[in-house]
N, C-alpha and C positions, 0 to 999 in steps of 0.2 A: 504493500500500499504506500509506503513512503516514496518509493521510486515512481509509482503511478502519479501520486500527488505532485511530485517534483516536475515531471513532465507536463501534467495538466495545467499547472500553475506557471509554467515557463521558467522554472528555476528561481522563483521568488516566494517569499513568505506570504501567506494568505493574508495576514493582518497588517504587517508594516511594510510590505512590498519590497523589502530589501532582498538583494539577490543572495541565493544559497549556492555556494561554490560547487564546482565539479567534483571536488574531493569528497564532499558529503554524499553526493549522488552516487559517485563511483563506489564508495565503501559499502553503502546500502545495497547497491546492486551486487557487489562482490559477496557480501554477506548472504544474500538470498541464493546466489549461485553455489556457494559453499554448503549451504543447508541442503540443497538438492543433491549435491554430489555426495554429501555425507549420507544421505538416505540411499543413494544408488549404490554406493560402495561400502555400506555398513557391513563390517566383518563378522558380526555375531548373529544376524538374522533377527527375526521378530516372533519367535516361537513361544515365548513365555513372558510373563510380567517383568522378570528381571532384565532381560535384554531391551524391552521396550522403555523401562525406567532409565536404563543406562543411555539409550539414544536420546531420551528427553533431556537428561542432564547435559549431554554433549551439546544439544541445541541451544539450551540455556547458556552454556559456556561461550557460545559464539559471540554473545553480546559483549561481554567484557574483553574478549580477545580483540574484537574489532575497535572497541573503544580505545584500548591500549595501543593498537597499530596506528590509529589516527592521532592520538595524543603524542606518541613517541615521534611520529614523523613531523608533527607540527611544532611541538615544544621541546623535544629532545630528552624526555624522561618518562618512566613508567610510574604513575602515581600509586601510592599505597592504598588509597581508597578504592581503587579498582583491583589492584594486585591481590590483596589479601582475600577479598571474596572469591577471586578466581582460583586462588590456592585451596580455598575451602571447597569449591566445586571439584577441584582436582582430587581432593581426599575422597569425596563421594564417589567420583569416577573410579578411583583406585579400589575402593571397597567393593562396589558393584561388579567391577571387572573380575576381582578375585572370586566373587561368588558366582558369577557366570561361568568362569573357567573352573570352578570347584578346586581352587588351589589351597593346599595345607597352610595354615597360618605362619608356620616357620619359613616355609618356601616363599610366601608373599612378602615377609619382612626382609628376607635375604635378597629377593629379587628387587625390592624397592631400593635397597642399598646399592646394588649393582647399577640400577637406572639413575640414581641421583649422582653418581660419581661423574659420568661423562659430561653433564650439563652443569648442575649447581656446583659440584666439586671442582670441575676444571675452570669455570668462569669465576668461582670464588677465589681460587688460587691467583688467577690473573688480576682480580680486583684488589687482593692483598699485596701482591707483588708490585703493582704499579700504583698503589694508593689511589685507585679509582680513575687513573688517567687512561688506561686501555679499554676499561669496560665499566659500565655503571652498575651500582647495586641493584637496580631494578632488573637488569638482565639476569644476575645471579638469582634473584627471587623468582624470575620466570623459569629458570632452570629447575627449581623445585616443582613447579607445575609440570614441566616436561618429564621429570622422573616419576611423577605420580601417574601420568596418563600414558606413557610409552614404556615398554620393556627396554632392557639395556641395549639390544641390538638396534632398535628403532631410535633410541636416544642417541646413540653414536651416529646414526645415519643423519638425524635431524641437525646435530651439530655441524656435521660435514656439509650438509645442504646449505645451512644458514651462512656458513663462511664462504661457500661457493657462490651463493646468490649475491652476498655482499661484495665479493670481488668483481663479479660481473657487472654490478651496478656502480661500483665506485671507481674502478680502475680507469675506464674510459674518461670520467670526469677529471680524474687526477692528471691524466696525461694531456688533457686539453687545458689544463690550468685552472679549472673551476674549483678544484680542491687543493688544499695544501697538506703537507704531512701532519700538521697539528690541527687540521679542521675536525670539528666534531660531526660524526655521522651517526644517526640513530640506528642501533642494531637491533632493536626490539622488533620491528616489522619483519626482518629476515628470519628471526627466531620464530615468530608466530606463523609465518607462511611455511617454513620448513617443518614445523611441528604438525601442521594440518596435512602436508604432503606425506610425511612419514607415517601418520596414523592410517591415512586412507590407502596408500600405495607402497608403504615402506617394505613389507615382506616381499611383494612382487619385485620391487627394485633390487632388493638384496639377492633374490633367487636369479634374476636376470644377470646381475653382475657376476655372481659365482659361476653361472653357466657360461657366460661370455669369456671369463678369465680362465676357465678350466680348473677353478679351485673346488675342491670337494671337502665337505666338512662331515 
């Protein structure tokens, strides 16, 4: 509905008639597209109330995810007022996922520790080592969400994809002189996009890579 309203009203507010930017429209359209893709590529099916509840929580989590994406892109940080509710949703997703997969509690906790290491642990070390110059604390907190909703393999993939996407986006601007070595670049959007890609298609990407490279596990 927000997308339809934006188009119907010519990109302006109904009441004050001020223009609503393309960024807002694009993010709302992208959020709707991701919701559809999440339904189409949902890995757990819809055969019982637990899987349906898990899907609903993921759909709810899309709202703070895209708020953070827009906020970080515009103002350069991930606000706690959105981050902590997202992490709380991540805890719910983690618990429901373990129930759906019928994982033993000890295995669940051990798996969570493995998943937190590639994102929250790695970015936490970068934050401490650089005193916040290389990466923001918000990115470390988002790593907690990643560890909650992705297994360790998908978490590793998401970290790789986030850095790959950042390089693809940043290096051309750097070589054209639009960015300097000390320029601040929001990393949150890349983490968010990479997390969604890893959740929906991560295992297929890993299987493809292993098959392509001839590596057998």
